[in-house]
TITIKOL-47257 format. One record per residue: residue in one letter; x, y negated, z negated of N, C-alpha, C in turn. Coordinates in Angstrom, 3 decimals. Example, Ala and Ser with C-alpha at 12.3 -4.5 7.8 and 13.67 -1.06 7.14 Angstrom:
<residu a	nc1 13.190	nc2 5.690	nc3 -7.800	cac1 12.300	cac2 4.500	cac3 -7.800	cc1 13.200	cc2 3.300	cc3 -7.800>
<residu s	nc1 12.850	nc2 2.250	nc3 -7.080	cac1 13.670	cac2 1.060	cac3 -7.140	cc1 12.900	cc2 -0.030	cc3 -7.870>
//
This chain:
<residu m	nc1 -16.919	nc2 20.699	nc3 9.615	cac1 -17.592	cac2 19.933	cac3 10.652	cc1 -19.071	cc2 20.325	cc3 10.690>
<residu t	nc1 -19.876	nc2 19.353	nc3 11.005	cac1 -21.295	cac2 19.630	cac3 11.179	cc1 -21.501	cc2 20.213	cc3 12.574>
<residu d	nc1 -22.718	nc2 20.633	nc3 12.875	cac1 -23.014	cac2 21.224	cac3 14.177	cc1 -22.778	cc2 20.255	cc3 15.330>
<residu d	nc1 -22.898	nc2 18.940	nc3 15.086	cac1 -22.686	cac2 17.976	cac3 16.173	cc1 -21.255	cc2 17.422	cc3 16.199>
<residu g	nc1 -20.306	nc2 18.066	nc3 15.463	cac1 -18.894	cac2 17.692	cac3 15.542	cc1 -18.451	cc2 16.598	cc3 14.585>
<residu r	nc1 -19.340	nc2 16.108	nc3 13.736	cac1 -18.951	cac2 15.068	cac3 12.776	cc1 -18.332	cc2 15.701	cc3 11.537>
<residu p	nc1 -17.459	nc2 14.972	nc3 10.823	cac1 -16.894	cac2 15.503	cac3 9.589	cc1 -17.987	cc2 15.781	cc3 8.567>
<residu e	nc1 -17.704	nc2 16.675	nc3 7.626	cac1 -18.715	cac2 17.115	cac3 6.670	cc1 -19.074	cc2 16.098	cc3 5.614>
<residu g	nc1 -18.283	nc2 15.114	nc3 5.407	cac1 -18.618	cac2 14.161	cac3 4.363	cc1 -17.780	cc2 12.919	cc3 4.459>
<residu p	nc1 -18.136	nc2 11.927	nc3 3.671	cac1 -17.388	cac2 10.668	cac3 3.694	cc1 -16.116	cc2 10.757	cc3 2.855>
<residu i	nc1 -15.229	nc2 9.821	nc3 3.113	cac1 -13.993	cac2 9.663	cac3 2.355	cc1 -13.998	cc2 8.240	cc3 1.809>
<residu t	nc1 -13.617	nc2 8.078	nc3 0.573	cac1 -13.415	cac2 6.736	cac3 0.036	cc1 -11.988	cc2 6.326	cc3 0.349>
<residu l	nc1 -11.834	nc2 5.236	nc3 1.090	cac1 -10.522	cac2 4.686	cac3 1.407	cc1 -10.327	cc2 3.430	cc3 0.576>
<residu e	nc1 -9.234	nc2 3.405	nc3 -0.180	cac1 -8.911	cac2 2.224	cac3 -0.966	cc1 -7.467	cc2 1.845	cc3 -0.671>
<residu v	nc1 -7.259	nc2 0.565	nc3 -0.336	cac1 -5.929	cac2 0.050	cac3 -0.026	cc1 -5.623	cc2 -1.081	cc3 -0.994>
<residu l	nc1 -4.542	nc2 -0.887	nc3 -1.769	cac1 -4.137	cac2 -1.869	cac3 -2.776	cc1 -2.715	cc2 -2.336	cc3 -2.497>
<residu t	nc1 -2.469	nc2 -3.615	nc3 -2.763	cac1 -1.112	cac2 -4.159	cac3 -2.752	cc1 -0.849	cc2 -4.669	cc3 -4.167>
<residu p	nc1 0.377	nc2 -5.064	nc3 -4.474	cac1 0.615	cac2 -5.613	cac3 -5.810	cc1 -0.239	cc2 -6.845	cc3 -6.117>
<residu e	nc1 -0.668	nc2 -7.562	nc3 -5.086	cac1 -1.428	cac2 -8.795	cac3 -5.295	cc1 -2.940	cc2 -8.607	cc3 -5.345>
<residu r	nc1 -3.470	nc2 -7.601	nc3 -4.592	cac1 -4.933	cac2 -7.536	cac3 -4.494	cc1 -5.412	cc2 -6.221	cc3 -3.905>
<residu r	nc1 -6.735	nc2 -6.025	nc3 -3.987	cac1 -7.384	cac2 -4.923	cac3 -3.278	cc1 -7.697	cc2 -5.439	cc3 -1.874>
<residu v	nc1 -7.140	nc2 -4.797	nc3 -0.876	cac1 -7.333	cac2 -5.208	cac3 0.512	cc1 -8.606	cc2 -4.597	cc3 1.094>
<residu f	nc1 -8.909	nc2 -3.360	nc3 0.674	cac1 -10.046	cac2 -2.663	cac3 1.271	cc1 -10.510	cc2 -1.561	cc3 0.328>
<residu r	nc1 -11.818	nc2 -1.379	nc3 0.266	cac1 -12.405	cac2 -0.227	cac3 -0.419	cc1 -13.779	cc2 -0.001	cc3 0.180>
<residu d	nc1 -13.932	nc2 1.168	nc3 0.806	cac1 -15.217	cac2 1.506	cac3 1.405	cc1 -15.217	cc2 2.987	cc3 1.763>
<residu t	nc1 -16.380	nc2 3.457	nc3 2.148	cac1 -16.526	cac2 4.829	cac3 2.606	cc1 -16.284	cc2 4.873	cc3 4.110>
<residu v	nc1 -15.463	nc2 5.824	nc3 4.534	cac1 -15.110	cac2 5.966	cac3 5.952	cc1 -15.276	cc2 7.432	cc3 6.360>
<residu e	nc1 -15.232	nc2 7.662	nc3 7.685	cac1 -15.349	cac2 9.038	cac3 8.181	cc1 -13.996	cc2 9.708	cc3 8.371>
<residu a	nc1 -12.961	nc2 8.936	nc3 8.704	cac1 -11.634	cac2 9.495	cac3 8.968	cc1 -10.594	cc2 8.399	cc3 8.791>
<residu v	nc1 -9.358	nc2 8.804	nc3 8.482	cac1 -8.248	cac2 7.867	cac3 8.298	cc1 -7.027	cc2 8.435	cc3 9.021>
<residu v	nc1 -6.255	nc2 7.553	nc3 9.673	cac1 -4.959	cac2 7.941	cac3 10.238	cc1 -3.903	cc2 7.078	cc3 9.570>
<residu i	nc1 -2.941	nc2 7.755	nc3 8.938	cac1 -1.944	cac2 7.112	cac3 8.090	cc1 -0.579	cc2 7.123	cc3 8.777>
<residu p	nc1 0.137	nc2 5.984	nc3 8.776	cac1 1.495	cac2 5.973	cac3 9.331	cc1 2.515	cc2 6.448	cc3 8.292>
<residu g	nc1 2.829	nc2 7.732	nc3 8.308	cac1 3.777	cac2 8.294	cac3 7.351	cc1 5.192	cc2 8.324	cc3 7.906>
<residu r	nc1 6.145	nc2 8.483	nc3 7.021	cac1 7.552	cac2 8.563	cac3 7.455	cc1 7.800	cc2 9.747	cc3 8.374>
<residu q	nc1 7.036	nc2 10.811	nc3 8.198	cac1 7.213	cac2 12.006	cac3 9.022	cc1 6.304	cc2 11.996	cc3 10.246>
<residu g	nc1 5.592	nc2 10.909	nc3 10.473	cac1 4.673	cac2 10.802	cac3 11.604	cc1 3.288	cc2 10.394	cc3 11.144>
<residu r	nc1 2.378	nc2 10.313	nc3 12.096	cac1 1.007	cac2 9.916	cac3 11.791	cc1 0.232	cc2 11.112	cc3 11.249>
<residu l	nc1 -0.589	nc2 10.860	nc3 10.230	cac1 -1.351	cac2 11.917	cac3 9.583	cc1 -2.831	cc2 11.577	cc3 9.638>
<residu g	nc1 -3.626	nc2 12.470	nc3 10.212	cac1 -5.071	cac2 12.304	cac3 10.256	cc1 -5.721	cc2 12.975	cc3 9.056>
<residu v	nc1 -6.678	nc2 12.281	nc3 8.448	cac1 -7.340	cac2 12.802	cac3 7.250	cc1 -8.849	cc2 12.759	cc3 7.457>
<residu l	nc1 -9.486	nc2 13.904	nc3 7.249	cac1 -10.946	cac2 14.016	cac3 7.224	cc1 -11.359	cc2 14.448	cc3 5.823>
<residu a	nc1 -12.645	nc2 14.460	nc3 5.563	cac1 -13.148	cac2 14.917	cac3 4.263	cc1 -12.652	cc2 16.334	cc3 3.998>
<residu r	nc1 -12.432	nc2 16.625	nc3 2.733	cac1 -11.988	cac2 17.936	cac3 2.259	cc1 -10.560	cc2 18.266	cc3 2.686>
<residu h	nc1 -9.756	nc2 17.236	nc3 2.916	cac1 -8.341	cac2 17.443	cac3 3.257	cc1 -7.603	cc2 17.978	cc3 2.034>
<residu s	nc1 -6.569	nc2 18.746	nc3 2.247	cac1 -5.734	cac2 19.224	cac3 1.148	cc1 -5.055	cc2 18.036	cc3 0.466>
<residu p	nc1 -4.956	nc2 18.058	nc3 -0.849	cac1 -4.279	cac2 16.967	cac3 -1.556	cc1 -2.805	cc2 16.880	cc3 -1.169>
<residu m	nc1 -2.305	nc2 15.654	nc3 -1.074	cac1 -0.892	cac2 15.433	cac3 -0.771	cc1 -0.510	cc2 13.993	cc3 -1.048>
<residu l	nc1 0.796	nc2 13.756	nc3 -1.113	cac1 1.353	cac2 12.413	cac3 -1.196	cc1 2.124	cc2 12.150	cc3 0.079>
<residu v	nc1 2.000	nc2 10.931	nc3 0.607	cac1 2.660	cac2 10.554	cac3 1.855	cc1 3.424	cc2 9.254	cc3 1.612>
<residu i	nc1 4.681	nc2 9.222	nc3 2.027	cac1 5.449	cac2 7.973	cac3 1.990	cc1 5.124	cc2 7.216	cc3 3.276>
<residu l	nc1 4.709	nc2 5.961	nc3 3.130	cac1 4.307	cac2 5.157	cac3 4.283	cc1 5.512	cc2 4.504	cc3 4.947>
<residu r	nc1 5.396	nc2 4.306	nc3 6.237	cac1 6.340	cac2 3.480	cac3 6.979	cc1 5.545	cc2 2.287	cc3 7.498>
<residu p	nc1 6.206	nc2 1.197	nc3 7.834	cac1 5.452	cac2 0.084	cac3 8.420	cc1 4.745	cc2 0.558	cc3 9.690>
<residu g	nc1 3.469	nc2 0.271	nc3 9.783	cac1 2.709	cac2 0.723	cac3 10.943	cc1 1.248	cc2 0.356	cc3 10.825>
<residu v	nc1 0.456	nc2 0.994	nc3 11.674	cac1 -0.978	cac2 0.742	cac3 11.729	cc1 -1.717	cc2 1.884	cc3 11.038>
<residu l	nc1 -2.515	nc2 1.536	nc3 10.050	cac1 -3.420	cac2 2.481	cac3 9.420	cc1 -4.768	cc2 2.255	cc3 10.091>
<residu s	nc1 -5.341	nc2 3.305	nc3 10.662	cac1 -6.643	cac2 3.151	cac3 11.317	cc1 -7.667	cc2 4.037	cc3 10.619>
<residu f	nc1 -8.930	nc2 3.642	nc3 10.750	cac1 -10.008	cac2 4.412	cac3 10.137	cc1 -11.290	cc2 4.226	cc3 10.923>
<residu r	nc1 -12.156	nc2 5.233	nc3 10.820	cac1 -13.485	cac2 5.166	cac3 11.456	cc1 -14.508	cc2 4.904	cc3 10.377>
<residu r	nc1 -15.361	nc2 3.907	nc3 10.687	cac1 -16.421	cac2 3.531	cac3 9.752	cc1 -17.623	cc2 3.111	cc3 10.565>
<residu g	nc1 -18.768	nc2 3.692	nc3 10.269	cac1 -19.994	cac2 3.314	cac3 10.957	cc1 -19.914	cc2 3.487	cc3 12.467>
<residu g	nc1 -19.172	nc2 4.481	nc3 12.914	cac1 -19.062	cac2 4.745	cac3 14.343	cc1 -17.998	cc2 3.931	cc3 15.059>
<residu g	nc1 -17.406	nc2 2.932	nc3 14.395	cac1 -16.378	cac2 2.108	cac3 15.029	cc1 -15.010	cc2 2.378	cc3 14.430>
<residu k	nc1 -13.985	nc2 2.058	nc3 15.210	cac1 -12.608	cac2 2.231	cac3 14.745	cc1 -12.062	cc2 0.883	cc3 14.298>
<residu e	nc1 -11.437	nc2 0.860	nc3 13.121	cac1 -10.855	cac2 -0.359	cac3 12.572	cc1 -9.401	cc2 -0.095	cc3 12.242>
<residu r	nc1 -8.622	nc2 -1.196	nc3 12.151	cac1 -7.185	cac2 -1.061	cac3 11.896	cc1 -6.727	cc2 -2.067	cc3 10.855>
<residu m	nc1 -5.582	nc2 -1.724	nc3 10.262	cac1 -4.892	cac2 -2.665	cac3 9.388	cc1 -3.403	cc2 -2.371	cc3 9.479>
<residu a	nc1 -2.620	nc2 -3.390	nc3 9.214	cac1 -1.168	cac2 -3.232	cac3 9.171	cc1 -0.768	cc2 -2.934	cc3 7.730>
<residu v	nc1 0.124	nc2 -1.956	nc3 7.561	cac1 0.701	cac2 -1.677	cac3 6.249	cc1 2.219	cc2 -1.696	cc3 6.402>
<residu s	nc1 2.896	nc2 -2.100	nc3 5.343	cac1 4.354	cac2 -2.122	cac3 5.426	cc1 4.943	cc2 -1.462	cc3 4.203>
<residu g	nc1 5.065	nc2 -0.160	nc3 4.275	cac1 5.686	cac2 0.604	cac3 3.212	cc1 4.759	cc2 0.878	cc3 2.056>
<residu g	nc1 5.162	nc2 1.832	nc3 1.226	cac1 4.373	cac2 2.212	cac3 0.071	cc1 4.140	cc2 3.704	cc3 0.059>
<residu v	nc1 3.108	nc2 4.115	nc3 -0.666	cac1 2.752	cac2 5.529	cac3 -0.758	cc1 1.245	cc2 5.684	cc3 -0.583>
<residu c	nc1 0.857	nc2 6.900	nc3 -0.237	cac1 -0.552	cac2 7.211	cac3 -0.041	cc1 -0.857	cc2 8.540	cc3 -0.722>
<residu q	nc1 -1.924	nc2 8.564	nc3 -1.512	cac1 -2.385	cac2 9.784	cac3 -2.152	cc1 -3.646	cc2 10.246	cc3 -1.441>
<residu v	nc1 -3.632	nc2 11.474	nc3 -0.961	cac1 -4.793	cac2 12.059	cac3 -0.291	cc1 -5.386	cc2 13.100	cc3 -1.224>
<residu l	nc1 -6.679	nc2 12.953	nc3 -1.512	cac1 -7.419	cac2 13.948	cac3 -2.268	cc1 -8.547	cc2 14.455	cc3 -1.376>
<residu h	nc1 -9.357	nc2 15.369	nc3 -1.853	cac1 -10.396	cac2 15.977	cac3 -1.021	cc1 -11.367	cc2 14.961	cc3 -0.428>
<residu d	nc1 -11.717	nc2 13.942	nc3 -1.203	cac1 -12.717	cac2 12.980	cac3 -0.738	cc1 -12.257	cc2 11.538	cc3 -0.920>
<residu r	nc1 -10.927	nc2 11.330	nc3 -1.089	cac1 -10.421	cac2 9.991	cac3 -1.368	cc1 -9.024	cc2 9.828	cc3 -0.798>
<residu v	nc1 -8.768	nc2 8.635	nc3 -0.245	cac1 -7.428	cac2 8.259	cac3 0.202	cc1 -7.099	cc2 6.949	cc3 -0.505>
<residu l	nc1 -6.034	nc2 6.976	nc3 -1.303	cac1 -5.588	cac2 5.794	cac3 -2.033	cc1 -4.248	cc2 5.367	cc3 -1.455>
<residu v	nc1 -4.192	nc2 4.143	nc3 -0.931	cac1 -2.969	cac2 3.595	cac3 -0.354	cc1 -2.450	cc2 2.511	cc3 -1.282>
<residu l	nc1 -1.219	nc2 2.676	nc3 -1.735	cac1 -0.534	cac2 1.664	cac3 -2.533	cc1 0.564	cc2 1.108	cc3 -1.630>
<residu a	nc1 0.278	nc2 -0.023	nc3 -1.011	cac1 1.165	cac2 -0.579	cac3 0.008	cc1 1.921	cc2 -1.789	cc3 -0.506>
<residu d	nc1 3.134	nc2 -1.965	nc3 0.000	cac1 3.897	cac2 -3.170	cac3 -0.312	cc1 3.144	cc2 -4.393	cc3 0.185>
<residu a	nc1 2.574	nc2 -4.276	nc3 1.380	cac1 1.743	cac2 -5.337	cac3 1.972	cc1 0.754	cc2 -4.669	cc3 2.922>
<residu a	nc1 -0.423	nc2 -5.261	nc3 3.071	cac1 -1.440	cac2 -4.732	cac3 3.977	cc1 -2.359	cc2 -5.873	cc3 4.411>
<residu e	nc1 -2.768	nc2 -5.829	nc3 5.678	cac1 -3.684	cac2 -6.832	cac3 6.222	cc1 -4.656	cc2 -6.176	cc3 7.183>
<residu l	nc1 -5.930	nc2 -6.457	nc3 7.006	cac1 -6.920	cac2 -6.015	cac3 7.988	cc1 -6.672	cc2 -6.742	cc3 9.303>
<residu a	nc1 -6.965	nc2 -6.078	nc3 10.409	cac1 -6.687	cac2 -6.642	cac3 11.742	cc1 -7.252	cc2 -8.046	cc3 11.895>
<residu q	nc1 -8.481	nc2 -8.265	nc3 11.436	cac1 -9.114	cac2 -9.565	cac3 11.628	cc1 -8.487	cc2 -10.667	cc3 10.771>
<residu d	nc1 -7.673	nc2 -10.292	nc3 9.779	cac1 -7.034	cac2 -11.281	cac3 8.904	cc1 -5.618	cc2 -11.649	cc3 9.340>
<residu i	nc1 -5.110	nc2 -11.000	nc3 10.366	cac1 -3.728	cac2 -11.214	cac3 10.790	cc1 -3.607	cc2 -12.518	cc3 11.578>
<residu d	nc1 -2.662	nc2 -13.342	nc3 11.184	cac1 -2.339	cac2 -14.575	cac3 11.901	cc1 -1.392	cc2 -14.180	cc3 13.042>
<residu v	nc1 -1.940	nc2 -14.063	nc3 14.245	cac1 -1.186	cac2 -13.562	cac3 15.396	cc1 -0.009	cc2 -14.468	cc3 15.738>
<residu m	nc1 -0.203	nc2 -15.767	nc3 15.689	cac1 0.892	cac2 -16.693	cac3 16.007	cc1 2.046	cc2 -16.502	cc3 15.021>
<residu r	nc1 1.727	nc2 -16.362	nc3 13.765	cac1 2.761	cac2 -16.160	cac3 12.739	cc1 3.473	cc2 -14.814	cc3 12.933>
<residu a	nc1 2.711	nc2 -13.771	nc3 13.274	cac1 3.315	cac2 -12.457	cac3 13.501	cc1 4.230	cc2 -12.475	cc3 14.720>
<residu r	nc1 3.814	nc2 -13.163	nc3 15.783	cac1 4.676	cac2 -13.276	cac3 16.967	cc1 5.953	cc2 -14.054	cc3 16.641>
<residu a	nc1 5.819	nc2 -15.106	nc3 15.870	cac1 6.993	cac2 -15.899	cac3 15.479	cc1 7.948	cc2 -15.049	cc3 14.643>
<residu a	nc1 7.423	nc2 -14.240	nc3 13.736	cac1 8.264	cac2 -13.366	cac3 12.915	cc1 8.962	cc2 -12.323	cc3 13.781>
<residu r	nc1 8.245	nc2 -11.761	nc3 14.743	cac1 8.856	cac2 -10.794	cac3 15.664	cc1 9.981	cc2 -11.449	cc3 16.456>
<residu d	nc1 9.711	nc2 -12.621	nc3 17.022	cac1 10.719	cac2 -13.313	cac3 17.831	cc1 11.942	cc2 -13.689	cc3 17.002>
<residu r	nc1 11.727	nc2 -14.132	nc3 15.777	cac1 12.818	cac2 -14.496	cac3 14.884	cc1 13.685	cc2 -13.269	cc3 14.566>
<residu a	nc1 13.046	nc2 -12.137	nc3 14.283	cac1 13.792	cac2 -10.910	cac3 13.987	cc1 14.581	cc2 -10.440	cc3 15.207>
<residu l	nc1 13.977	nc2 -10.535	nc3 16.387	cac1 14.682	cac2 -10.143	cac3 17.611	cc1 15.903	cc2 -11.038	cc3 17.851>
<residu r	nc1 15.745	nc2 -12.336	nc3 17.632	cac1 16.881	cac2 -13.254	cac3 17.796	cc1 18.014	cc2 -12.898	cc3 16.840>
<residu r	nc1 17.659	nc2 -12.594	nc3 15.605	cac1 18.688	cac2 -12.224	cac3 14.620	cc1 19.413	cc2 -10.950	cc3 15.039>
<residu l	nc1 18.668	nc2 -9.966	nc3 15.502	cac1 19.291	cac2 -8.707	cac3 15.910	cc1 20.172	cc2 -8.885	cc3 17.144>
<residu r	nc1 19.747	nc2 -9.727	nc3 18.054	cac1 20.514	cac2 -9.948	cac3 19.286	cc1 21.750	cc2 -10.823	cc3 19.057>
<residu s	nc1 21.771	nc2 -11.582	nc3 17.983	cac1 22.869	cac2 -12.519	cac3 17.748	cc1 24.177	cc2 -11.800	cc3 17.432>
<residu r	nc1 24.091	nc2 -10.609	nc3 16.857	cac1 25.285	cac2 -9.843	cac3 16.476	cc1 26.204	cc2 -10.622	cc3 15.538>
<residu s	nc1 25.646	nc2 -11.586	nc3 14.845	cac1 26.423	cac2 -12.402	cac3 13.917	cc1 26.716	cc2 -11.609	cc3 12.646>
<residu a	nc1 27.880	nc2 -11.817	nc3 12.088	cac1 28.254	cac2 -11.164	cac3 10.832	cc1 27.383	cc2 -11.658	cc3 9.679>
<residu e	nc1 26.769	nc2 -12.809	nc3 9.848	cac1 25.921	cac2 -13.387	cac3 8.801	cc1 24.539	cc2 -12.738	cc3 8.732>
<residu v	nc1 24.175	nc2 -11.989	nc3 9.772	cac1 22.848	cac2 -11.382	cac3 9.841	cc1 22.856	cc2 -10.029	cc3 9.142>
<residu d	nc1 21.919	nc2 -9.842	nc3 8.229	cac1 21.718	cac2 -8.553	cac3 7.579	cc1 20.862	cc2 -7.716	cc3 8.540>
<residu e	nc1 21.507	nc2 -6.800	nc3 9.256	cac1 20.817	cac2 -6.052	cac3 10.312	cc1 19.660	cc2 -5.216	cc3 9.768>
<residu a	nc1 19.845	nc2 -4.572	nc3 8.638	cac1 18.775	cac2 -3.750	cac3 8.058	cc1 17.559	cc2 -4.607	cc3 7.715>
<residu r	nc1 17.813	nc2 -5.772	nc3 7.173	cac1 16.714	cac2 -6.676	cac3 6.823	cc1 15.998	cc2 -7.186	cc3 8.074>
<residu a	nc1 16.767	nc2 -7.501	nc3 9.120	cac1 16.166	cac2 -7.967	cac3 10.378	cc1 15.337	cc2 -6.860	cc3 11.021>
<residu r	nc1 15.836	nc2 -5.614	nc3 10.986	cac1 15.065	cac2 -4.488	cac3 11.553	cc1 13.761	cc2 -4.263	cc3 10.771>
<residu a	nc1 13.834	nc2 -4.372	nc3 9.464	cac1 12.630	cac2 -4.215	cac3 8.643	cc1 11.614	cc2 -5.314	cc3 8.955>
<residu a	nc1 12.098	nc2 -6.549	nc3 9.131	cac1 11.202	cac2 -7.658	cac3 9.489	cc1 10.566	cc2 -7.412	cc3 10.855>
<residu l	nc1 11.350	nc2 -6.883	nc3 11.781	cac1 10.824	cac2 -6.576	cac3 13.115	cc1 9.747	cc2 -5.491	cc3 13.033>
<residu e	nc1 9.980	nc2 -4.437	nc3 12.268	cac1 8.983	cac2 -3.365	cac3 12.111	cc1 7.682	cc2 -3.903	cc3 11.527>
<residu r	nc1 7.789	nc2 -4.766	nc3 10.526	cac1 6.572	cac2 -5.336	cac3 9.914	cc1 5.807	cc2 -6.206	cc3 10.912>
<residu a	nc1 6.522	nc2 -7.039	nc3 11.662	cac1 5.868	cac2 -7.927	cac3 12.629	cc1 5.200	cc2 -7.128	cc3 13.741>
<residu v	nc1 5.886	nc2 -6.108	nc3 14.235	cac1 5.316	cac2 -5.266	cac3 15.300	cc1 4.070	cc2 -4.543	cc3 14.791>
<residu a	nc1 4.111	nc2 -4.042	nc3 13.552	cac1 2.938	cac2 -3.372	cac3 12.978	cc1 1.761	cc2 -4.331	cc3 12.902>
<residu r	nc1 2.007	nc2 -5.563	nc3 12.503	cac1 0.928	cac2 -6.554	cac3 12.408	cc1 0.337	cc2 -6.836	cc3 13.789>
<residu l	nc1 1.198	nc2 -6.972	nc3 14.791	cac1 0.705	cac2 -7.247	cac3 16.149	cc1 -0.064	cc2 -6.072	cc3 16.714>
<residu r	nc1 0.411	nc2 -4.870	nc3 16.477	cac1 -0.321	cac2 -3.682	cac3 16.955	cc1 -1.669	cc2 -3.554	cc3 16.269>
<residu a	nc1 -1.699	nc2 -3.799	nc3 14.964	cac1 -2.966	cac2 -3.726	cac3 14.237	cc1 -3.961	cc2 -4.746	cc3 14.766>
<residu a	nc1 -3.462	nc2 -5.930	nc3 15.099	cac1 -4.338	cac2 -6.970	cac3 15.634	cc1 -4.768	cc2 -6.660	cc3 17.066>
<residu g	nc1 -4.063	nc2 -5.732	nc3 17.720	cac1 -4.448	cac2 -5.306	cac3 19.063	cc1 -4.171	cc2 -6.327	cc3 20.146>
<residu v	nc1 -3.237	nc2 -7.243	nc3 19.886	cac1 -3.000	cac2 -8.323	cac3 20.857	cc1 -1.663	cc2 -8.246	cc3 21.562>
<residu d	nc1 -0.775	nc2 -7.405	nc3 21.118	cac1 0.563	cac2 -7.378	cac3 21.682	cc1 1.091	cc2 -5.968	cc3 21.717>
<residu r	nc1 1.801	nc2 -5.672	nc3 22.732	cac1 2.557	cac2 -4.422	cac3 22.814	cc1 4.007	cc2 -4.797	cc3 22.999>
<residu p	nc1 4.869	nc2 -4.452	nc3 22.019	cac1 6.280	cac2 -4.849	cac3 22.128	cc1 6.985	cc2 -4.182	cc3 23.297>
//
């Protein structure tokens, strides 16, 4: 940390999905939604691998806090770099809120139906992804 409490250096954050690069820029800090809980990363962090769970990945850039939804994957943390290989990822401003709400409602209906035709694990996974998208967009609290 510097004398005024800021981290000692920048971190390169890169978020990739199988289809595209979602984000690449220099940031001050990253918070990752890992299977074992949320992990905060500053410059000079110890190297590690993290298995992602569907959730909100947040980061500080230029004094502001930004968010994105991620749904599964892995994250590699190095001293000055965070590489996220996500199944899917969307920046908060790119999230279609109406579509995310519809997906959440559809998953909830499936889970509540208790029908033998419903794949409960698949419905729960869809619900987790939709909730992560809504939280990242900052418009809904389930």
